[in-house]
C-alpha positions, 0 to 999 in steps of 0.5 A: 323839823326841816329848815332852809338855814340857821345863821349865827354871827361870829367874831372870827370868820377864819376860825369859824370856817376852819371849825365848821369845815374841818371839825364838823365836816360841812361843805362850803356851799356859797358866799353872799356879800352885800353893802349896807345902806350905811356903808358897812357890809355883810358876808353870809357864808353857807355850809351844807349840813345834810338833808338839804339844810344849811348852816350859815355864819355872818361876818358883819363889818361897819354896822355895829350899833346901826339900826336898819330899816328893812325897806332900805334893803329892798 
């Protein structure tokens, strides 16, 4: 089954980045950082894991416990 990407939130971005690049051998593809409507931010870090598929880790800051309305992100 093909997919575009799979993403997981991590507690320690530096450790996760080291693991996925060094242990797993994934290449960093891109980083997307956005502010949230509530003032926090998200960072979506994409890695190439082969066959056109990507793995991503989320760095989420300042949005703990916030429920977001999807329309606010448009």
